[in-house]
N, CA, C and O atoms as a Tripos MOL2 file, in Angstrom:
@<TRIPOS>MOLECULE
protein
  116   115    29     0     0
PROTEIN
NO_CHARGES

@<TRIPOS>ATOM
      1 N        -102.2650  186.2380  -12.1100 N.3       1 MET1
      2 CA       -102.5450  187.5170  -12.7370 C.3       1 MET1
      3 C        -103.3310  187.2710  -14.0250 C.2       1 MET1
      4 O        -103.0780  186.3130  -14.7560 O.2       1 MET1
      5 N        -104.2640  188.1380  -14.2740 N.am      2 TYR2
      6 CA       -105.0940  188.0580  -15.4750 C.3       2 TYR2
      7 C        -105.0260  189.4010  -16.1640 C.2       2 TYR2
      8 O        -105.5240  190.4010  -15.6480 O.2       2 TYR2
      9 N        -104.4080  189.4210  -17.3310 N.am      3 LYS3
     10 CA       -104.2270  190.6710  -18.0850 C.3       3 LYS3
     11 C        -103.5600  191.7380  -17.2200 C.2       3 LYS3
     12 O        -103.9900  192.8910  -17.1800 O.2       3 LYS3
     13 N        -102.4900  191.3200  -16.5250 N.am      4 ASN4
     14 CA       -101.7020  192.1870  -15.6440 C.3       4 ASN4
     15 C        -102.5120  192.7650  -14.4940 C.2       4 ASN4
     16 O        -102.1850  193.8400  -13.9900 O.2       4 ASN4
     17 N        -103.5540  192.0770  -14.0760 N.am      5 ARG5
     18 CA       -104.3630  192.4980  -12.9300 C.3       5 ARG5
     19 C        -104.5580  191.3110  -12.0040 C.2       5 ARG5
     20 O        -104.6180  190.1630  -12.4430 O.2       5 ARG5
     21 N        -104.6540  191.6060  -10.7310 N.am      6 LYS6
     22 CA       -104.9560  190.5450   -9.7730 C.3       6 LYS6
     23 C        -106.4530  190.2840   -9.7920 C.2       6 LYS6
     24 O        -107.2560  191.2010   -9.9640 O.2       6 LYS6
     25 N        -106.8110  189.0340   -9.6160 N.am      7 LEU7
     26 CA       -108.2080  188.6430   -9.6710 C.3       7 LEU7
     27 C        -108.5260  187.7890   -8.4500 C.2       7 LEU7
     28 O        -107.8090  186.8340   -8.1510 O.2       7 LEU7
     29 N        -109.5800  188.1280   -7.7580 N.am      8 ALA8
     30 CA       -110.0570  187.3180   -6.6360 C.3       8 ALA8
     31 C        -111.4760  186.8770   -6.9560 C.2       8 ALA8
     32 O        -112.2770  187.6520   -7.4770 O.2       8 ALA8
     33 N        -111.7720  185.6420   -6.6430 N.am      9 ALA9
     34 CA       -113.1200  185.1340   -6.9000 C.3       9 ALA9
     35 C        -113.6700  184.4960   -5.6330 C.2       9 ALA9
     36 O        -113.0030  183.6860   -4.9890 O.2       9 ALA9
     37 N        -114.8760  184.8670   -5.2920 N.am     10 VAL10
     38 CA       -115.5950  184.2440   -4.1840 C.3      10 VAL10
     39 C        -116.7460  183.4770   -4.8050 C.2      10 VAL10
     40 O        -117.6240  184.0510   -5.4490 O.2      10 VAL10
     41 N        -116.7250  182.1800   -4.6020 N.am     11 ILE11
     42 CA       -117.7010  181.3290   -5.2710 C.3      11 ILE11
     43 C        -118.4730  180.5320   -4.2210 C.2      11 ILE11
     44 O        -117.9860  179.5110   -3.7340 O.2      11 ILE11
     45 N        -119.6770  180.9960   -3.8700 N.am     12 PRO12
     46 CA       -120.4740  180.2160   -2.9270 C.3      12 PRO12
     47 C        -120.9290  178.9120   -3.5860 C.2      12 PRO12
     48 O        -121.3050  178.8980   -4.7580 O.2      12 PRO12
     49 N        -120.8910  177.8400   -2.8370 N.am     13 CYS13
     50 CA       -121.2230  176.5520   -3.4390 C.3      13 CYS13
     51 C        -121.7080  175.5900   -2.3640 C.2      13 CYS13
     52 O        -121.1060  175.4970   -1.2940 O.2      13 CYS13
     53 N        -122.7650  174.8950   -2.6350 N.am     14 TYR14
     54 CA       -123.2560  173.8380   -1.7610 C.3      14 TYR14
     55 C        -122.4950  172.5640   -2.1110 C.2      14 TYR14
     56 O        -122.3600  172.2290   -3.2880 O.2      14 TYR14
     57 N        -122.0030  171.8580   -1.1150 N.am     15 ASN15
     58 CA       -121.1730  170.6610   -1.3290 C.3      15 ASN15
     59 C        -119.9570  170.9990   -2.1830 C.2      15 ASN15
     60 O        -119.6910  170.3510   -3.1960 O.2      15 ASN15
     61 N        -119.2270  172.0200   -1.7570 N.am     16 GLU16
     62 CA       -118.1060  172.5090   -2.5620 C.3      16 GLU16
     63 C        -117.0410  171.4590   -2.8240 C.2      16 GLU16
     64 O        -116.3200  171.5540   -3.8170 O.2      16 GLU16
     65 N        -116.9260  170.4640   -1.9620 N.am     17 GLU17
     66 CA       -115.9030  169.4360   -2.1880 C.3      17 GLU17
     67 C        -116.1440  168.6610   -3.4760 C.2      17 GLU17
     68 O        -115.2130  168.0610   -4.0140 O.2      17 GLU17
     69 N        -117.3680  168.6610   -3.9790 N.am     18 THR18
     70 CA       -117.6470  167.9540   -5.2320 C.3      18 THR18
     71 C        -117.5050  168.8560   -6.4510 C.2      18 THR18
     72 O        -117.4320  168.3590   -7.5740 O.2      18 THR18
     73 N        -117.4630  170.1770   -6.2530 N.am     19 GLN19
     74 CA       -117.4640  171.1150   -7.3750 C.3      19 GLN19
     75 C        -116.1760  171.9190   -7.5250 C.2      19 GLN19
     76 O        -115.9460  172.5050   -8.5830 O.2      19 GLN19
     77 N        -115.3270  171.9640   -6.4930 N.am     20 ILE20
     78 CA       -114.1880  172.8780   -6.5080 C.3      20 ILE20
     79 C        -113.2120  172.5790   -7.6440 C.2      20 ILE20
     80 O        -112.6280  173.5060   -8.2060 O.2      20 ILE20
     81 N        -113.0230  171.3160   -7.9910 N.am     21 LYS21
     82 CA       -112.1050  170.9930   -9.0880 C.3      21 LYS21
     83 C        -112.5900  171.6100  -10.3970 C.2      21 LYS21
     84 O        -111.7900  172.1780  -11.1410 O.2      21 LYS21
     85 N        -113.8660  171.5120  -10.6860 N.am     22 ASN22
     86 CA       -114.4250  172.0890  -11.9060 C.3      22 ASN22
     87 C        -114.2710  173.6090  -11.9060 C.2      22 ASN22
     88 O        -113.9380  174.1980  -12.9340 O.2      22 ASN22
     89 N        -114.5100  174.2400  -10.7710 N.am     23 VAL23
     90 CA       -114.3850  175.6960  -10.6710 C.3      23 VAL23
     91 C        -112.9460  176.1250  -10.9450 C.2      23 VAL23
     92 O        -112.7120  177.0420  -11.7320 O.2      23 VAL23
     93 N        -111.9960  175.4760  -10.3110 N.am     24 ILE24
     94 CA       -110.5850  175.8380  -10.4930 C.3      24 ILE24
     95 C        -110.1370  175.5630  -11.9220 C.2      24 ILE24
     96 O        -109.4070  176.3660  -12.5040 O.2      24 ILE24
     97 N        -110.5590  174.4500  -12.4910 N.am     25 ASP25
     98 CA       -110.1560  174.1040  -13.8600 C.3      25 ASP25
     99 C        -110.6930  175.0860  -14.9000 C.2      25 ASP25
    100 O        -110.0690  175.2730  -15.9450 O.2      25 ASP25
    101 N        -111.8340  175.7140  -14.6340 N.am     26 THR26
    102 CA       -112.4340  176.6000  -15.6310 C.3      26 THR26
    103 C        -112.1110  178.0760  -15.4190 C.2      26 THR26
    104 O        -112.5440  178.9170  -16.2070 O.2      26 THR26
    105 N        -111.3580  178.4040  -14.3700 N.am     27 MET27
    106 CA       -110.9610  179.8000  -14.1440 C.3      27 MET27
    107 C        -109.7990  180.1580  -15.0660 C.2      27 MET27
    108 O        -108.9300  179.3200  -15.3060 O.2      27 MET27
    109 N        -109.7660  181.3790  -15.5840 N.am     28 PRO28
    110 CA       -108.6270  181.7910  -16.4190 C.3      28 PRO28
    111 C        -107.3600  181.8940  -15.5870 C.2      28 PRO28
    112 O        -107.4180  182.1920  -14.3940 O.2      28 PRO28
    113 N        -106.2180  181.6500  -16.2110 N.am     29 GLU29
    114 CA       -104.9370  181.7440  -15.5020 C.3      29 GLU29
    115 C        -104.3690  183.1250  -15.6280 C.2      29 GLU29
    116 O        -103.2930  183.4000  -15.0970 O.2      29 GLU29
@<TRIPOS>BOND
     1     1     2 1
     2     2     3 1
     3     3     4 2
     4     3     5 am
     5     5     6 1
     6     6     7 1
     7     7     8 2
     8     7     9 am
     9     9    10 1
    10    10    11 1
    11    11    12 2
    12    11    13 am
    13    13    14 1
    14    14    15 1
    15    15    16 2
    16    15    17 am
    17    17    18 1
    18    18    19 1
    19    19    20 2
    20    19    21 am
    21    21    22 1
    22    22    23 1
    23    23    24 2
    24    23    25 am
    25    25    26 1
    26    26    27 1
    27    27    28 2
    28    27    29 am
    29    29    30 1
    30    30    31 1
    31    31    32 2
    32    31    33 am
    33    33    34 1
    34    34    35 1
    35    35    36 2
    36    35    37 am
    37    37    38 1
    38    38    39 1
    39    39    40 2
    40    39    41 am
    41    41    42 1
    42    42    43 1
    43    43    44 2
    44    43    45 am
    45    45    46 1
    46    46    47 1
    47    47    48 2
    48    47    49 am
    49    49    50 1
    50    50    51 1
    51    51    52 2
    52    51    53 am
    53    53    54 1
    54    54    55 1
    55    55    56 2
    56    55    57 am
    57    57    58 1
    58    58    59 1
    59    59    60 2
    60    59    61 am
    61    61    62 1
    62    62    63 1
    63    63    64 2
    64    63    65 am
    65    65    66 1
    66    66    67 1
    67    67    68 2
    68    67    69 am
    69    69    70 1
    70    70    71 1
    71    71    72 2
    72    71    73 am
    73    73    74 1
    74    74    75 1
    75    75    76 2
    76    75    77 am
    77    77    78 1
    78    78    79 1
    79    79    80 2
    80    79    81 am
    81    81    82 1
    82    82    83 1
    83    83    84 2
    84    83    85 am
    85    85    86 1
    86    86    87 1
    87    87    88 2
    88    87    89 am
    89    89    90 1
    90    90    91 1
    91    91    92 2
    92    91    93 am
    93    93    94 1
    94    94    95 1
    95    95    96 2
    96    95    97 am
    97    97    98 1
    98    98    99 1
    99    99   100 2
   100    99   101 am
   101   101   102 1
   102   102   103 1
   103   103   104 2
   104   103   105 am
   105   105   106 1
   106   106   107 1
   107   107   108 2
   108   107   109 am
   109   109   110 1
   110   110   111 1
   111   111   112 2
   112   111   113 am
   113   113   114 1
   114   114   115 1
   115   115   116 2
@<TRIPOS>SUBSTRUCTURE
     1 MET1         2 RESIDUE 1 A MET
     2 TYR2         6 RESIDUE 1 A TYR
     3 LYS3        10 RESIDUE 1 A LYS
     4 ASN4        14 RESIDUE 1 A ASN
     5 ARG5        18 RESIDUE 1 A ARG
     6 LYS6        22 RESIDUE 1 A LYS
     7 LEU7        26 RESIDUE 1 A LEU
     8 ALA8        30 RESIDUE 1 A ALA
     9 ALA9        34 RESIDUE 1 A ALA
    10 VAL10       38 RESIDUE 1 A VAL
    11 ILE11       42 RESIDUE 1 A ILE
    12 PRO12       46 RESIDUE 1 A PRO
    13 CYS13       50 RESIDUE 1 A CYS
    14 TYR14       54 RESIDUE 1 A TYR
    15 ASN15       58 RESIDUE 1 A ASN
    16 GLU16       62 RESIDUE 1 A GLU
    17 GLU17       66 RESIDUE 1 A GLU
    18 THR18       70 RESIDUE 1 A THR
    19 GLN19       74 RESIDUE 1 A GLN
    20 ILE20       78 RESIDUE 1 A ILE
    21 LYS21       82 RESIDUE 1 A LYS
    22 ASN22       86 RESIDUE 1 A ASN
    23 VAL23       90 RESIDUE 1 A VAL
    24 ILE24       94 RESIDUE 1 A ILE
    25 ASP25       98 RESIDUE 1 A ASP
    26 THR26      102 RESIDUE 1 A THR
    27 MET27      106 RESIDUE 1 A MET
    28 PRO28      110 RESIDUE 1 A PRO
    29 GLU29      114 RESIDUE 1 A GLU
């Protein structure tokens, strides 16, 4: 939850296996 709201993110990515950790680490909790 982000500010008492649900948040969904769709992140298109080429070679996502190399980038997914960075994406998850930089998303707000």
